[in-house]
LOTIVEX-753841 format. One record per atom (N, C-alpha, C, O): chain; residue in one letter; atom name; residue number from 1; y, x, z. Coordinates in Angstrom, 3 decimals, m for minus. Layout:
 mol type atom seq        Y        X        Z
   A    A   CA NUM        Y        X        Z
...
// end
This chain:
 mol type atom seq        Y        X        Z
   A    X    N   1  m51.961  m27.538  m20.908
   A    X   CA   1  m51.152  m26.365  m20.909
   A    X    C   1  m49.681  m26.691  m20.654
   A    X    O   1  m48.963  m25.902  m20.040
   A    X    N   2  m49.245  m27.833  m21.120
   A    X   CA   2  m47.860  m28.234  m20.901
   A    X    C   2  m47.577  m28.463  m19.426
   A    X    O   2  m46.468  m28.213  m18.954
   A    X    N   3  m48.561  m28.929  m18.714
   A    X   CA   3  m48.360  m29.165  m17.287
   A    X    C   3  m48.138  m27.861  m16.526
   A    X    O   3  m47.461  m27.863  m15.497
   A    X    N   4  m48.699  m26.733  m17.014
   A    X   CA   4  m48.491  m25.430  m16.375
   A    X    C   4  m47.032  m25.000  m16.572
   A    X    O   4  m46.373  m24.527  m15.646
   A    X    N   5  m46.550  m25.182  m17.813
   A    X   CA   5  m45.151  m24.833  m18.072
   A    X    C   5  m44.199  m25.719  m17.270
   A    X    O   5  m43.182  m25.242  m16.765
   A    X    N   6  m44.526  m27.000  m17.153
   A    X   CA   6  m43.701  m27.915  m16.370
   A    X    C   6  m43.724  m27.516  m14.899
   A    X    O   6  m42.694  m27.571  m14.228
   A    X    N   7  m44.891  m27.114  m14.390
   A    X   CA   7  m45.015  m26.672  m13.005
   A    X    C   7  m44.211  m25.393  m12.772
   A    X    O   7  m43.544  m25.260  m11.746
   A    X    N   8  m44.269  m24.454  m13.716
   A    X   CA   8  m43.477  m23.221  m13.613
   A    X    C   8  m41.972  m23.522  m13.646
   A    X    O   8  m41.203  m22.919  m12.897
   A    X    N   9  m41.560  m24.436  m14.497
   A    X   CA   9  m40.149  m24.807  m14.585
   A    X    C   9  m39.681  m25.432  m13.277
   A    X    O   9  m38.591  m25.119  m12.798
   A    X    N  10  m40.491  m26.312  m12.693
   A    X   CA  10  m40.134  m26.944  m11.422
   A    X    C  10  m40.077  m25.887  m10.322
   A    X    O  10  m39.165  m25.909   m9.494
   A    X    N  11  m41.032  m24.966  m10.301
   A    X   CA  11  m41.037  m23.889   m9.316
   A    X    C  11  m39.804  m23.004   m9.449
   A    X    O  11  m39.208  m22.621   m8.442
   A    X    N  12  m39.414  m22.674  m10.676
   A    X   CA  12  m38.209  m21.867  m10.912
   A    X    C  12  m36.966  m22.603  m10.437
   A    X    O  12  m36.088  m22.006   m9.813
   A    X    N  13  m36.888  m23.898  m10.731
   A    X   CA  13  m35.742  m24.683  m10.272
   A    X    C  13  m35.692  m24.742   m8.749
   A    X    O  13  m34.615  m24.649   m8.160
   A    X    N  14  m36.844  m24.895   m8.110
   A    X   CA  14  m36.905  m24.927   m6.650
   A    X    C  14  m36.449  m23.582   m6.075
   A    X    O  14  m35.679  m23.542   m5.115
   A    X    N  15  m36.927  m22.482   m6.666
   A    X   CA  15  m36.548  m21.146   m6.202
   A    X    C  15  m35.048  m20.925   m6.378
   A    X    O  15  m34.392  m20.401   m5.478
   A    X    N  16  m34.500  m21.319   m7.527
   A    X   CA  16  m33.069  m21.166   m7.775
   A    X    C  16  m32.258  m21.994   m6.781
   A    X    O  16  m31.216  m21.548   m6.301
   A    X    N  17  m32.734  m23.190   m6.475
   A    X   CA  17  m32.035  m24.043   m5.509
   A    X    C  17  m32.064  m23.394   m4.125
   A    X    O  17  m31.061  m23.434   m3.412
   A    X    N  18  m33.187  m22.800   m3.734
   A    X   CA  18  m33.285  m22.122   m2.445
   A    X    C  18  m32.327  m20.929   m2.363
   A    X    O  18  m31.715  m20.693   m1.321
   A    X    N  19  m32.199  m20.186   m3.453
   A    X   CA  19  m31.279  m19.044   m3.481
   A    X    C  19  m29.844  m19.523   m3.290
   A    X    O  19  m29.091  m18.925   m2.522
   A    X    N  20  m29.460  m20.587   m3.976
   A    X   CA  20  m28.105  m21.114   m3.856
   A    X    C  20  m27.854  m21.639   m2.447
   A    X    O  20  m26.791  m21.394   m1.876
   A    X    N  21  m28.818  m22.354   m1.885
   A    X   CA  21  m28.671  m22.888   m0.525
   A    X    C  21  m28.543  m21.752    0.485
   A    X    O  21  m27.686  m21.810    1.367
   A    X    N  22  m29.378  m20.721    0.375
   A    X   CA  22  m29.303  m19.578    1.291
   A    X    C  22  m27.967  m18.852    1.155
   A    X    O  22  m27.401  m18.389    2.145
   A    X    N  23  m27.476  m18.756   m0.061
   A    X   CA  23  m26.181  m18.102   m0.283
   A    X    C  23  m25.074  m18.831    0.467
   A    X    O  23  m24.271  m18.199    1.153
   A    X    N  24  m25.025  m20.148    0.344
   A    X   CA  24  m23.974  m20.907    1.009
   A    X    C  24  m24.122  m20.889    2.536
   A    X    O  24  m23.121  m20.873    3.252
   A    X    N  25  m25.357  m20.892    3.033
   A    X   CA  25  m25.571  m20.777    4.482
   A    X    C  25  m25.057  m19.425    4.991
   A    X    O  25  m24.343  m19.343    5.991
   A    X    N  26  m25.438  m18.394    4.285
   A    X   CA  26  m25.014  m17.055    4.678
   A    X    C  26  m23.497  m16.917    4.590
   A    X    O  26  m22.862  m16.305    5.449
   A    X    N  27  m22.936  m17.493    3.545
   A    X   CA  27  m21.479  m17.429    3.370
   A    X    C  27  m20.774  m18.134    4.523
   A    X    O  27  m19.784  m17.615    5.039
   A    X    N  28  m21.249  m19.282    4.933
   A    X   CA  28  m20.636  m20.007    6.050
   A    X    C  28  m20.793  m19.245    7.356
   A    X    O  28  m19.907  m19.285    8.210
   A    X    N  29  m21.910  m18.552    7.515
   A    X   CA  29  m22.143  m17.801    8.748
   A    X    C  29  m21.277  m16.538    8.794
   A    X    O  29  m20.798  m16.146    9.858
   A    X    N  30  m21.086  m15.922    7.660
   A    X   CA  30  m20.381  m14.639    7.633
   A    X    C  30  m18.878  m14.790    7.413
   A    X    O  30  m18.114  m13.876    7.724
   A    X    N  31  m18.457  m15.912    6.892
   A    X   CA  31  m17.047  m16.113    6.567
   A    X    C  31  m16.114  m15.961    7.771
   A    X    O  31  m15.066  m15.333    7.617
   A    X    N  32  m16.424  m16.493    8.959
   A    X   CA  32  m15.527  m16.269   10.109
   A    X    C  32  m15.394  m14.789   10.462
   A    X    O  32  m14.320  m14.330   10.850
   A    X    N  33  m16.484  m14.055   10.326
   A    X   CA  33  m16.422  m12.609   10.597
   A    X    C  33  m15.509  m11.910    9.595
   A    X    O  33  m14.729  m11.031    9.960
   A    X    N  34  m15.612  m12.304    8.351
   A    X   CA  34  m14.754  m11.705    7.329
   A    X    C  34  m13.290  m12.042    7.572
   A    X    O  34  m12.413  m11.194    7.407
   A    X    N  35  m13.033  m13.283    7.965
   A    X   CA  35  m11.653  m13.671    8.283
   A    X    C  35  m11.112  m12.857    9.448
   A    X    O  35   m9.973  m12.393    9.412
   A    X    N  36  m11.926  m12.685   10.476
   A    X   CA  36  m11.500  m11.900   11.643
   A    X    C  36  m11.272  m10.438   11.249
   A    X    O  36  m10.325   m9.807   11.719
   A    X    N  37  m12.129   m9.910   10.398
   A    X   CA  37  m11.957   m8.526    9.936
   A    X    C  37  m10.656   m8.383    9.149
   A    X    O  37   m9.955   m7.380    9.287
   A    X    N  38  m10.334   m9.371    8.333
   A    X   CA  38   m9.071   m9.331    7.587
   A    X    C  38   m7.869   m9.385    8.531
   A    X    O  38   m6.880   m8.679    8.336
   A    X    N  39   m7.971  m10.242    9.566
   A    X   CA  39   m6.877  m10.322   10.543
   A    X    C  39   m6.703   m8.994   11.274
   A    X    O  39   m5.580   m8.526   11.462
   A    X    N  40   m7.820   m8.388   11.685
   A    X   CA  40   m7.745   m7.098   12.374
   A    X    C  40   m7.167   m6.014   11.464
   A    X    O  40   m6.382   m5.173   11.903
   A    X    N  41   m7.564   m6.046   10.196
   A    X   CA  41   m7.053   m5.056    9.247
   A    X    C  41   m5.537   m5.197    9.102
   A    X    O  41   m4.818   m4.198    9.101
   A    X    N  42   m5.055   m6.427    8.981
   A    X   CA  42   m3.614   m6.656    8.868
   A    X    C  42   m2.881   m6.233   10.147
   A    X    O  42   m1.794   m5.658   10.092
   A    X    N  43   m3.502   m6.532   11.307
   A    X   CA  43   m2.900   m6.142   12.579
   A    X    C  43   m2.817   m4.622   12.694
   A    X    O  43   m1.794   m4.075   13.106
   A    X    N  44   m3.898   m3.955   12.328
   A    X   CA  44   m3.903   m2.492   12.393
   A    X    C  44   m2.925   m1.887   11.396
   A    X    O  44   m2.281   m0.879   11.687
   A    X    N  45   m2.813   m2.493   10.235
   A    X   CA  45   m1.850   m2.007    9.242
   A    X    C  45   m0.432   m2.117    9.804
   A    X    O  45    0.385   m1.215    9.616
   A    X    N  46   m0.142   m3.219   10.492
   A    X   CA  46    1.166   m3.381   11.123
   A    X    C  46    1.411   m2.329   12.194
   A    X    O  46    2.510   m1.784   12.299
   A    X    N  47    0.381   m2.045   12.990
   A    X   CA  47    0.514   m1.014   14.020
   A    X    C  47    0.752    0.358   13.402
   A    X    O  47    1.545    1.147   13.915
   A    X    N  48    0.070    0.637   12.309
   A    X   CA  48    0.248    1.925   11.629
   A    X    C  48    1.672    2.046   11.099
   A    X    O  48    2.304    3.093   11.239
   A    X    N  49    2.171    0.986   10.497
   A    X   CA  49    3.541    1.013    9.977
   A    X    C  49    4.546    1.205   11.111
   A    X    O  49    5.506    1.962   10.975
   A    X    N  50    4.321    0.516   12.232
   A    X   CA  50    5.214    0.648   13.387
   A    X    C  50    5.180    2.085   13.925
   A    X    O  50    6.218    2.659   14.255
   A    X    N  51    3.975    2.653   14.007
   A    X   CA  51    3.847    4.027   14.490
   A    X    C  51    4.536    5.004   13.539
   A    X    O  51    5.165    5.964   13.985
   A    X    N  52    4.419    4.766   12.239
   A    X   CA  52    5.090    5.640   11.265
   A    X    C  52    6.609    5.547   11.404
   A    X    O  52    7.309    6.552   11.286
   A    X    N  53    7.114    4.345   11.655
   A    X   CA  53    8.561    4.176   11.864
   A    X    C  53    9.018    4.940   13.104
   A    X    O  53   10.046    5.617   13.086
   A    X    N  54    8.242    4.823   14.179
   A    X   CA  54    8.586    5.549   15.401
   A    X    C  54    8.530    7.052   15.183
   A    X    O  54    9.362    7.795   15.703
   A    X    N  55    7.551    7.491   14.419
   A    X   CA  55    7.420    8.917   14.119
   A    X    C  55    8.633    9.423   13.353
   A    X    O  55    9.154   10.500   13.644
   A    X    N  56    9.077    8.651   12.384
   A    X   CA  56   10.267    9.045   11.618
   A    X    C  56   11.501    9.091   12.506
   A    X    O  56   12.321   10.001   12.385
   A    X    N  57   11.639    8.109   13.402
   A    X   CA  57   12.780    8.103   14.322
   A    X    C  57   12.737    9.322   15.232
   A    X    O  57   13.761    9.960   15.477
   A    X    N  58   11.561    9.640   15.726
   A    X   CA  58   11.419   10.803   16.606
   A    X    C  58   11.740   12.082   15.859
   A    X    O  58   12.422   12.961   16.387
   A    X    N  59   11.251   12.190   14.627
   A    X   CA  59   11.544   13.392   13.830
   A    X    C  59   13.041   13.525   13.575
   A    X    O  59   13.591   14.624   13.652
   A    X    N  60   13.694   12.420   13.275
   A    X   CA  60   15.127   12.489   13.005
   A    X    C  60   15.895   12.838   14.274
   A    X    O  60   16.937   13.489   14.206
   A    X    N  61   15.395   12.417   15.423
   A    X   CA  61   16.035   12.758   16.692
   A    X    C  61   15.807   14.228   17.041
   A    X    O  61   16.693   14.882   17.591
   A    X    N  62   14.632   14.739   16.725
   A    X   CA  62   14.293   16.113   17.079
   A    X    C  62   14.915   17.151   16.158
   A    X    O  62   15.070   18.306   16.556
   A    X    N  63   15.269   16.774   14.958
   A    X   CA  63   15.797   17.748   13.999
   A    X    C  63   17.043   18.466   14.519
   A    X    O  63   17.096   19.693   14.436
   A    X    N  64   18.051   17.762   15.053
   A    X   CA  64   19.209   18.491   15.602
   A    X    C  64   18.823   19.408   16.763
   A    X    O  64   19.372   20.500   16.909
   A    X    N  65   17.883   18.959   17.581
   A    X   CA  65   17.445   19.791   18.706
   A    X    C  65   16.758   21.049   18.201
   A    X    O  65   16.959   22.124   18.766
   A    X    N  66   15.956   20.941   17.159
   A    X   CA  66   15.290   22.120   16.586
   A    X    C  66   16.319   23.103   16.048
   A    X    O  66   16.197   24.313   16.238
   A    X    N  67   17.332   22.572   15.375
   A    X   CA  67   18.379   23.444   14.855
   A    X    C  67   19.107   24.149   15.989
   A    X    O  67   19.422   25.335   15.891
   A    X    N  68   19.374   23.420   17.064
   A    X   CA  68   20.053   24.009   18.226
   A    X    C  68   19.189   25.083   18.863
   A    X    O  68   19.698   26.137   19.244
   A    X    N  69   17.897   24.834   18.985
   A    X   CA  69   16.985   25.830   19.551
   A    X    C  69   16.950   27.076   18.674
   A    X    O  69   16.957   28.192   19.192
   A    X    N  70   16.914   26.906   17.371
   A    X   CA  70   16.913   28.053   16.467
   A    X    C  70   18.206   28.848   16.622
   A    X    O  70   18.178   30.079   16.643
   A    X    N  71   19.328   28.160   16.730
   A    X   CA  71   20.618   28.836   16.914
   A    X    C  71   20.630   29.610   18.238
   A    X    O  71   21.082   30.754   18.286
   A    X    N  72   20.138   28.988   19.299
   A    X   CA  72   20.098   29.649   20.604
   A    X    C  72   19.162   30.866   20.584
   A    X    O  72   19.450   31.881   21.217
   A    X    N  73   18.065   30.762   19.873
   A    X   CA  73   17.154   31.912   19.757
   A    X    C  73   17.834   33.064   19.029
   A    X    O  73   17.683   34.224   19.413
   A    X    N  74   18.576   32.743   17.985
   A    X   CA  74   19.309   33.802   17.267
   A    X    C  74   20.343   34.448   18.187
   A    X    O  74   20.460   35.673   18.218
   A    X    N  75   21.088   33.644   18.931
   A    X   CA  75   22.087   34.190   19.847
   A    X    C  75   21.420   35.042   20.920
   A    X    O  75   21.932   36.103   21.275
   A    X    N  76   20.291   34.590   21.436
   A    X   CA  76   19.571   35.347   22.451
   A    X    C  76   19.128   36.699   21.907
   A    X    O  76   19.251   37.721   22.580
   A    X    N  77   18.616   36.692   20.690
   A    X   CA  77   18.182   37.938   20.056
   A    X    C  77   19.364   38.884   19.865
   A    X    O  77   19.241   40.083   20.115
   A    X    N  78   20.502   38.361   19.428
   A    X   CA  78   21.693   39.188   19.255
   A    X    C  78   22.160   39.768   20.584
   A    X    O  78   22.524   40.942   20.658
   A    X    N  79   22.151   38.952   21.629
   A    X   CA  79   22.550   39.430   22.945
   A    X    C  79   21.599   40.510   23.460
   A    X    O  79   22.036   41.485   24.072
   A    X    N  80   20.305   40.335   23.212
   A    X   CA  80   19.349   41.362   23.616
   A    X    C  80   19.638   42.681   22.907
   A    X    O  80   19.586   43.748   23.519
   A    X    N  81   19.936   42.604   21.633
   A    X   CA  81   20.262   43.815   20.875
   A    X    C  81   21.525   44.459   21.423
   A    X    O  81   21.581   45.681   21.561
   A    X    N  82   22.530   43.668   21.736
   A    X   CA  82   23.774   44.218   22.288
   A    X    C  82   23.516   44.887   23.634
   A    X    O  82   24.028   45.976   23.893
   A    X    N  83   22.731   44.249   24.487
   A    X   CA  83   22.416   44.821   25.795
   A    X    C  83   21.662   46.135   25.612
   A    X    O  83   21.946   47.112   26.305
   A    X    N  84   20.722   46.169   24.703
   A    X   CA  84   19.961   47.388   24.442
   A    X    C  84   20.879   48.514   23.966
   A    X    O  84   20.759   49.660   24.399
   A    X    N  85   21.795   48.161   23.067
   A    X   CA  85   22.740   49.172   22.572
   A    X    C  85   23.640   49.680   23.691
   A    X    O  85   23.869   50.885   23.802
   A    X    N  86   24.150   48.775   24.521
   A    X   CA  86   25.019   49.158   25.624
   A    X    C  86   24.288   50.044   26.625
   A    X    O  86   24.838   51.044   27.087
   A    X    N  87   23.072   49.690   26.958
   A    X   CA  87   22.337   50.509   27.927
   A    X    C  87   21.979   51.855   27.340
   A    X    O  87   21.958   52.853   28.060
   A    X    N  88   21.695   51.907   26.040
   A    X   CA  88   21.417   53.206   25.405
   A    X    C  88   22.652   54.078   25.405
   A    X    O  88   22.550   55.291   25.592
   A    X    N  89   23.815   53.488   25.199
   A    X   CA  89   25.050   54.264   25.170
   A    X    C  89   25.444   54.726   26.567
   A    X    O  89   26.037   55.797   26.699
   A    X    N  90   25.150   53.988   27.579
   A    X   CA  90   25.559   54.342   28.931
   A    X    C  90   24.603   55.320   29.601
   A    X    O  90   24.984   55.953   30.585
   A    X    N  91   23.409   55.464   29.122
   A    X   CA  91   22.460   56.406   29.713
   A    X    C  91   22.903   57.825   29.398
   A    X    O  91   23.187   58.161   28.248
   A    X    N  92   22.958   58.642   30.419
   A    X   CA  92   23.275   60.048   30.130
   A    X    C  92   22.064   60.706   29.490
   A    X    O  92   20.921   60.434   29.856
   A    X    N  93   22.328   61.545   28.565
   A    X   CA  93   21.237   62.243   27.920
   A    X    C  93   20.852   63.415   28.800
   A    X    O  93   21.710   64.208   29.189
   A    X    N  94   19.629   63.529   29.105
   A    X   CA  94   19.139   64.621   29.952
   A    X    C  94   18.594   65.714   29.077
   A    X    O  94   17.897   65.449   28.098
   A    X    N  95   18.902   66.923   29.419
   A    X   CA  95   18.336   68.021   28.627
   A    X    C  95   16.843   68.132   28.909
   A    X    O  95   16.356   67.755   29.975
   A    X    N  96   16.146   68.653   27.933
   A    X   CA  96   14.698   68.826   28.066
   A    X    C  96   14.440   70.127   28.841
   A    X    O  96   14.415   71.216   28.269
   A    X    N  97   14.259   69.987   30.094
   A    X   CA  97   13.955   71.177   30.900
   A    X    C  97   12.661   70.922   31.629
   A    X    O  97   12.373   69.827   32.113
   A    X    N  98   11.895   71.995   31.680
   A    X   CA  98   10.625   71.898   32.389
   A    X    C  98   10.825   72.403   33.802
   A    X    O  98   11.509   73.398   34.041
   A    X    N  99   10.236   71.722   34.690
   A    X   CA  99   10.307   72.167   36.075
   A    X    C  99    9.241   73.219   36.307
   A    X    O  99    8.071   73.040   35.969
   A    X    N 100    9.673   74.304   36.886
   A    X   CA 100    8.721   75.383   37.153
   A    X    C 100    8.386   75.370   38.620
   A    X    O 100    9.195   74.983   39.463
   A    X    N 101    7.193   75.796   38.902
   A    X   CA 101    6.752   75.851   40.284
   A    X    C 101    6.958   77.168   40.894
   A    X    O 101    6.631   77.364   42.065
// end
């Protein structure tokens, strides 16, 4: 009976050794991919930061232009109102007469 337990112990040790060996093989095979993925992630993070910086610069450049456009729209609206008032004042009022046949 002791030989069965000894055989089971040896089998368990062999299985555990195989698991450890497979782990290290897999780790060596996958490690370059993980390193490359980390490099790509860092590269993409840098690109994202650069794009965000450019976006902020563009927004800061566009802000004065937006304010100028808003001011010009207000002036245009005021001028339209003035023109409408002037044309209304210059139109002669016609009496309501019906033309008879």
